[in-house]
MARVO-706080 format. One record per residue (C-alpha): residue in three letters; x, y, z. Coordinates in steps of 0.02 Angstrom, whole numbers, plus 50000, padded with zeros to 5 digits. Layout:
residues N
ALAXYZ;...
//
This chain:
residues 129
MET516185036951608;LYS516985036851436;THR515845022251387;LEU514315032251438;HIS514855046751327;ILE515105034851180;ILE513365027151206;LEU512555044351218;ALA513445050251061;ALA512875034750968;LEU511065037451025;MET511115055550970;LEU511815050350800;CYS510455037350777;THR509115049950824;ALA509805062750701;MET509845049750563;CYS508035044950595;PHE507455063050581;THR508435066750423;ALA507975050550334;CYS506145055650319;ASP506025071650219;GLY504135071050196;LYS504275071250005;THR503155059349911;GLY504295057149760;ASP503275050749614;ARG501785046049720;ASP500175049449627;THR498845055749745;PRO497015058549711;SER496785075449628;ALA495365087449664;SER494295076649549;GLY494885061049640;ALA495735053149489;VAL497285042249515;THR498465040849367;ALA498965022449389;THR497625016649269;GLU498344999149262;LEU497654996049437;VAL495905002949405;GLY494594989249399;THR494014974049496;TRP495224960049536;LYS494694942849599;GLY495894932549704;THR496714917149629;GLY497394901649716;ASP497104903049903;GLU496784921949895;LEU494954924049944;ALA494784942849917;THR494054953649782;VAL494874970749766;THR494174985549671;PHE495275000549632;GLY494195015049573;ALA494725028949456;ASP494085040549594;GLY495525035549710;LYS494485023749818;VAL494855005549851;LYS493774991549921;ASP494584975149976;GLU493314961850026;THR493804944750094;ASP492574930650129;LEU493174921050282;ASN491964906550304;GLY490454917450268;THR491064932750362;ILE491514947150245;ILE493014957350302;THR493094974250213;ILE494484986950198;ALA493895002750110;GLY494575020250088;PRO495725030649980;TYR497285024449894;SER498765032549811;VAL500125025649698;ASP501995028249683;THR502205023149501;ALA504105024249506;GLU504215011749649;HIS502665001649597;THR501925004149770;VAL500095006649814;PHE499635014749980;VAL497935010450054;HIS497055018850201;ASP495645009550290;ASP494365022850338;GLU493495011850467;ASP494995006750572;GLY496195020750523;LEU497515008150468;ASP498745011050326;PHE499424997450213;SER500714997850074;TYR500974984849940;HIS502264982849804;TYR501244978849649;THR501544971049479;VAL500304970249337;SER500544958649191;GLY499064958349073;ASP497574953049178;ASP498654947249325;LEU498974957749480;THR500154953649623;LEU500124963449786;GLN501584960349904;MET501824967650078;ASP503584968150147;GLY503894951150223;GLY502124945450182;LYS501414932250067;ALA501054937749889;ARG499224940649851;THR498774936049672;PHE497254941949572;LYS496484940649400;LYS495584955649324;VAL493704953349311;LYS493064956949136;
//
């Protein structure tokens, strides 16, 4: 019986920690304003995949993103709004069609962009002039 009380107490503690860990604040996340502008101007533009990355990604100044990948002649498109946490170098993408959300850690160095999902393979791009 004592073991059951310990297990229940541990579960309650874990549940409490889960609820308090997410405060709903966005920190330094830049979200589209009423005009739709996103302040992470370093991302704005069209980026073509390099190496084995087959996608072309366009981040608009209006807060919209379009990620198109050509898989053997079939174009896969993710399109919707994006927002940026400039302090954490994270871009958040929402796919309007499927309702999916993605987040990538990003780095920009000159004309080179790297998008990295947690545990995923780095996606590398070169800015299109």
